N, C-alpha and C positions, 0 to 999 in steps of 0.2 A: 588047833581048835578042838574043843571037846564037844561031846554030843549035845550038851545043854545049849551051847552057843550056836551050834548049827540049827537046832530046833527053833531057837529064838529068832535067828535070821530068817528061817522059812516063814514063821508066823508074821514077822514084820513085813516081809515081801508080799504076803497075801493081803495084809492090811493096806499096804501101799497101793496095790493094784486096785482094791476096792475104793480107797480114798481118791485115787486119780480119776476113776469113773465118776464118783460123786462130784468132784471138782469140775469136771467137764460139763456135767449136767447143771451144776450151780452157775457156771459161767453163761450157759445158754439161757437159763431161766432164773433170773435174779429176784427170787421171791423174798428171801430173808436177808436183811442187811447184815453184813459182817460174816456171812457164811463162807464166802470165798476166802477171806482172810484167815478164818479159823481152820479151814481145810488145808490151806497152804502152810500154815504154822505147824499143824499136826504132821503133814507130809515131811516137812523139813526136820522135825524132831525125830521121826522114825528113820529117815535117811541118815541122820547123824548117829543114831544108835547102831544101825547096821554097819556103818563105817568103823565105829569104835569096836564092835564085836569082831569084825574082820581083821582089825589091826592087832588084836590081842591074841 
């Protein structure tokens, strides 16, 4: 794994942490319809990207 991949994984992990906090808050306070689904989709795509980077 090269430096660029490691850096991208670090950035993705930081985004994932922030998104999971937002998802937790969105589940508690459902103001915007579709926000929970959007956050879950974004989390899933970032997790898939991290897995792909780790596999290469």
